[in-house]
Legacy VTK file of the C-alpha trace (Angstrom):
# vtk DataFile Version 3.0
C-alpha trace
ASCII
DATASET POLYDATA
POINTS 336 float
13.995 -0.130 -53.438
13.989 -3.457 -51.652
10.372 -5.061 -51.207
8.833 -4.535 -48.212
8.785 -7.797 -46.852
12.281 -7.732 -47.068
13.030 -4.825 -45.007
10.913 -6.381 -42.031
12.322 -9.750 -42.241
15.810 -8.747 -41.366
17.223 -9.263 -38.125
17.196 -6.555 -35.692
20.743 -5.570 -34.979
21.957 -6.531 -31.247
22.951 -3.278 -29.153
26.728 -3.702 -28.855
25.934 -1.288 -25.673
24.274 -3.784 -23.915
27.071 -6.405 -24.915
29.481 -4.908 -23.447
27.923 -3.729 -20.221
28.083 -5.762 -17.212
24.103 -5.607 -15.685
25.276 -6.087 -12.247
26.189 -2.468 -12.526
22.519 -1.735 -12.691
22.006 -3.031 -9.156
24.913 -1.185 -7.659
24.293 1.727 -9.475
20.504 1.640 -7.739
21.881 0.945 -4.257
24.720 3.791 -4.534
22.269 6.571 -5.583
20.034 5.631 -2.647
22.871 5.077 -0.120
24.904 7.882 -1.603
27.846 5.962 0.578
29.983 3.595 -0.756
30.688 1.742 2.877
26.724 1.401 3.300
26.239 0.292 -0.684
28.662 -2.334 0.332
27.244 -3.585 3.123
23.915 -3.798 1.436
25.539 -5.513 -1.294
27.683 -7.914 0.426
30.413 -6.750 -1.051
33.955 -5.540 0.018
34.208 -1.072 -0.587
36.926 -1.739 -2.813
34.862 -3.757 -5.158
31.972 -0.844 -5.046
34.578 1.798 -5.490
35.508 0.182 -8.865
32.341 -0.344 -9.822
31.498 3.457 -9.412
34.485 4.053 -11.289
33.032 2.134 -14.198
29.797 3.656 -13.867
31.637 7.451 -13.815
33.427 6.515 -17.031
30.283 4.875 -18.737
28.131 8.062 -18.173
31.152 10.436 -18.207
29.756 12.265 -15.039
31.007 11.878 -11.407
27.342 10.691 -10.353
28.298 11.550 -6.475
30.414 14.581 -5.499
31.972 14.707 -1.926
30.984 17.620 0.006
32.598 17.724 3.196
31.533 14.121 5.033
28.940 13.149 2.397
28.356 12.607 -1.127
25.874 14.448 -3.264
24.143 13.450 -6.333
24.841 15.099 -9.697
21.731 16.251 -11.826
22.266 13.384 -13.759
22.281 11.085 -11.114
19.012 12.301 -9.763
17.515 11.264 -13.105
19.206 7.975 -13.067
17.776 7.687 -9.667
14.496 7.922 -10.816
14.798 5.379 -13.671
16.732 2.478 -12.191
13.907 1.137 -10.051
11.634 0.740 -13.177
14.757 -0.684 -15.032
15.238 -3.277 -12.110
11.667 -4.073 -12.217
11.696 -5.074 -15.821
14.902 -7.095 -15.952
13.108 -8.920 -12.599
10.020 -10.088 -14.844
12.510 -11.427 -17.183
14.451 -13.657 -14.763
11.437 -14.313 -12.407
9.938 -16.192 -15.299
9.190 -19.722 -14.373
7.619 -22.923 -15.396
3.868 -23.420 -14.325
3.861 -24.143 -10.306
1.808 -26.838 -8.719
0.639 -24.559 -5.355
0.136 -28.151 -3.721
4.122 -28.769 -3.798
5.234 -25.451 -3.249
7.498 -24.576 0.033
7.895 -21.019 0.715
7.102 -18.190 2.720
5.147 -15.103 0.906
5.309 -11.927 2.563
2.697 -9.550 2.410
2.740 -5.946 3.786
-1.086 -5.153 4.659
-2.717 -2.423 7.384
-4.524 -4.142 10.510
-7.563 -3.722 8.397
-6.499 -5.282 5.376
-5.109 -8.634 7.890
-8.559 -8.783 9.665
-10.609 -8.912 6.534
-8.500 -10.586 4.066
-6.164 -12.723 6.299
-8.518 -15.610 7.255
-9.611 -15.989 3.440
-5.570 -16.108 2.238
-4.862 -18.570 4.973
-7.461 -20.820 4.344
-6.805 -20.952 0.853
-3.125 -21.360 1.385
-4.134 -24.068 3.541
-6.324 -25.678 0.744
-4.414 -25.658 -2.222
-0.679 -24.780 -1.055
-0.140 -26.343 2.591
3.698 -26.027 2.244
3.602 -22.127 2.271
3.358 -19.804 4.985
2.040 -16.374 4.852
3.931 -13.361 6.358
1.508 -10.249 6.900
3.592 -7.339 8.042
2.076 -4.262 9.112
2.203 -1.229 6.471
3.845 2.203 7.535
4.223 5.688 6.181
7.631 4.652 4.618
6.227 1.496 2.758
3.634 4.409 1.237
6.225 6.875 0.038
8.573 3.602 -0.969
6.217 1.268 -2.694
8.272 0.536 -5.798
11.643 -0.278 -3.452
9.374 -2.325 -1.258
7.944 -4.428 -3.814
11.785 -5.593 -4.325
12.133 -7.345 -0.944
8.645 -8.545 -0.570
5.645 -10.457 -2.392
3.029 -7.696 -2.238
1.607 -4.601 -0.795
-1.934 -4.050 -0.103
-2.521 -0.071 -0.072
-6.032 1.728 -0.562
-6.861 2.729 -4.193
-4.811 5.887 -5.170
-1.760 5.578 -3.020
0.118 3.473 -5.783
1.470 5.048 -9.115
2.643 3.383 -12.272
3.090 -0.120 -10.562
1.135 -3.609 -11.700
-2.027 -3.590 -9.539
-5.427 -5.608 -8.919
-8.185 -4.443 -7.356
-9.361 -6.559 -4.547
-12.690 -5.582 -2.997
-14.587 -2.295 -2.021
-15.862 -0.905 1.514
-17.355 2.039 2.540
-16.532 4.354 5.212
-18.471 4.619 8.182
-18.088 6.723 11.282
-17.753 5.462 14.753
-19.216 6.935 17.506
-19.660 5.638 21.296
-23.335 4.863 21.837
-23.565 7.061 25.126
-22.091 10.208 23.324
-24.554 12.954 24.412
-23.302 15.352 21.184
-24.814 13.027 18.810
-28.183 11.832 18.698
-29.788 10.114 15.588
-28.527 12.420 13.578
-24.771 12.736 12.853
-24.038 16.462 11.269
-21.290 18.051 9.232
-21.087 20.332 12.568
-20.519 17.207 14.687
-17.758 16.304 12.576
-16.240 19.714 12.537
-16.217 20.216 16.569
-16.007 16.632 17.835
-12.623 15.196 18.891
-11.090 12.741 16.285
-8.985 9.617 16.456
-6.952 9.827 13.314
-4.707 8.037 11.000
-1.140 8.814 10.556
-1.872 12.392 9.600
1.480 12.942 7.436
1.904 14.459 4.320
1.796 11.081 2.128
0.111 9.021 4.637
-3.164 9.672 5.839
-6.929 8.182 5.937
-8.332 8.677 2.644
-11.856 9.479 4.281
-10.503 12.452 6.366
-8.475 13.643 3.271
-11.698 14.307 1.182
-13.700 15.767 4.448
-11.082 18.520 4.775
-11.714 18.842 0.434
-15.544 19.307 1.300
-14.369 22.266 4.212
-14.417 20.168 7.223
-10.614 20.078 8.925
-11.061 17.094 11.578
-9.968 18.126 15.067
-7.286 15.228 15.798
-7.047 14.208 19.383
-5.235 11.393 18.822
-3.125 10.014 15.918
-2.665 6.374 15.431
-1.136 4.062 12.745
-3.547 1.293 13.821
-7.576 0.914 12.763
-7.984 -1.690 15.303
-6.921 0.828 17.904
-9.465 3.424 17.379
-12.254 1.350 18.877
-10.425 1.429 22.197
-9.567 5.427 21.662
-13.549 6.224 20.832
-15.276 3.936 23.394
-16.323 5.820 26.455
-15.393 9.033 25.027
-16.630 11.800 22.902
-14.269 11.036 20.388
-15.315 9.888 16.849
-13.327 8.151 14.159
-13.592 7.113 10.170
-13.299 3.080 10.014
-14.241 0.597 7.112
-17.709 -0.754 7.403
-16.548 -4.305 7.248
-14.364 -3.891 10.411
-16.841 -1.763 12.420
-19.375 -4.828 11.889
-17.023 -7.175 13.219
-16.068 -4.857 16.069
-19.151 -2.718 17.186
-23.134 -3.530 15.990
-24.834 -0.767 14.153
-27.051 1.214 16.061
-30.356 -0.079 16.960
-29.893 -3.165 15.287
-29.445 -1.669 11.773
-26.630 -2.194 9.310
-24.381 0.367 8.318
-26.417 2.452 6.108
-25.846 3.729 2.458
-25.727 7.297 2.208
-28.814 8.871 0.630
-30.678 5.190 1.130
-34.163 4.843 2.222
-33.165 3.996 5.699
-30.360 6.771 6.151
-33.020 9.545 5.034
-35.906 7.763 7.996
-32.883 7.890 10.473
-31.427 11.418 9.515
-28.034 10.013 9.216
-25.883 12.706 7.021
-22.589 11.791 5.243
-20.495 14.442 4.247
-20.172 15.295 0.781
-17.645 14.096 -1.665
-16.306 11.447 1.267
-15.395 8.654 -0.771
-17.809 5.531 0.564
-15.709 2.621 -1.622
-12.213 2.737 -1.536
-10.748 -0.015 -3.466
-7.568 -1.379 -2.113
-5.180 -2.602 -5.126
-2.505 -5.053 -4.257
0.861 -4.279 -6.356
2.656 -7.144 -6.649
6.116 -8.236 -8.467
4.423 -11.425 -9.777
0.826 -12.768 -10.400
-0.489 -14.444 -7.535
-3.174 -17.295 -7.798
-6.343 -16.671 -5.399
-5.116 -12.766 -5.448
-8.890 -11.473 -5.821
-9.580 -12.325 -2.450
-13.318 -12.670 -3.583
-14.322 -14.108 0.199
-13.691 -10.685 1.232
-17.155 -9.485 0.939
-20.470 -10.344 3.399
-19.456 -13.414 4.358
-16.539 -11.743 6.076
-18.749 -9.494 8.108
-20.862 -10.418 11.125
-18.345 -12.013 13.332
-17.460 -11.342 16.886
-18.007 -7.696 17.920
-16.758 -7.163 21.093
-17.488 -3.299 21.653
-21.437 -3.478 21.768
-21.646 -0.046 22.956
-20.169 1.275 19.836
-22.384 2.396 16.974
-20.951 2.737 13.208
-22.788 5.595 11.730
-22.910 5.211 7.780
LINES 1 337
336 0 1 2 3 4 5 6 7 8 9 10 11 12 13 14 15 16 17 18 19 20 21 22 23 24 25 26 27 28 29 30 31 32 33 34 35 36 37 38 39 40 41 42 43 44 45 46 47 48 49 50 51 52 53 54 55 56 57 58 59 60 61 62 63 64 65 66 67 68 69 70 71 72 73 74 75 76 77 78 79 80 81 82 83 84 85 86 87 88 89 90 91 92 93 94 95 96 97 98 99 100 101 102 103 104 105 106 107 108 109 110 111 112 113 114 115 116 117 118 119 120 121 122 123 124 125 126 127 128 129 130 131 132 133 134 135 136 137 138 139 140 141 142 143 144 145 146 147 148 149 150 151 152 153 154 155 156 157 158 159 160 161 162 163 164 165 166 167 168 169 170 171 172 173 174 175 176 177 178 179 180 181 182 183 184 185 186 187 188 189 190 191 192 193 194 195 196 197 198 199 200 201 202 203 204 205 206 207 208 209 210 211 212 213 214 215 216 217 218 219 220 221 222 223 224 225 226 227 228 229 230 231 232 233 234 235 236 237 238 239 240 241 242 243 244 245 246 247 248 249 250 251 252 253 254 255 256 257 258 259 260 261 262 263 264 265 266 267 268 269 270 271 272 273 274 275 276 277 278 279 280 281 282 283 284 285 286 287 288 289 290 291 292 293 294 295 296 297 298 299 300 301 302 303 304 305 306 307 308 309 310 311 312 313 314 315 316 317 318 319 320 321 322 323 324 325 326 327 328 329 330 331 332 333 334 335
């Protein structure tokens, strides 16, 4: 019997399958399974249609499966292709981490553009701090902050192949590397002259008043409204928007209400009667009789999922020092 140290000291055998495999086929396979069309795949990859057809033929020989089967004027994936479609994004992400490795970079000499997909709320809260850090530490860097949308939420892994980062509320990203940036809480935005709401904001108010809602799609929604539904209150949406910054304009001078983040509310509207946004269950909340629906998450933690680690990504400036700026809606009251 050979000694144990001899067994573990043996070199690991080379995977002959990988040696004989063109890894470019992985990229072609990924696009083919998404597009299900040779012509569109060729356009995305910058290749000729015959070249993609040849790559598809090689993939079919390798897997012993047709992968894409023509039905009329379109291609349908085989069961194996559907399984591969779930695996290729992760495989490409792992390969990319290998080839993205680089020596230590000096931010002060870097010249490039970073694209981060954010909501208008995150851009308003985090954007100024990011720009300030970039100007101080990496003057050659330019930031492109793109507005998030339902497609990004549904295809975060795919989106991260072409951008540097995505900022979403906690819970929307799964099986992707992410970093928790900051915490905030939800408050209810109410016009100060709303006759239906006094000093007490009740569950009945939230059940009967018209709402300004975000998205309201199966996979894109406001976490606070989702939690409100789980607590037995179905918001009556009168207006649906894809922007948090639009909400104050649609609440002002109307009976409508809206969930909005406390940091953003403090910038847009002064708290009622000079008090800050109230913590649920606190002494101030009890004195004013403000009620917060049970089980509504008050501290959403937006994580950032990125292809590479970013310096300054923790955004420690996204706290109290970012609140209390200009408030152009003096008659709107955030109710915590």
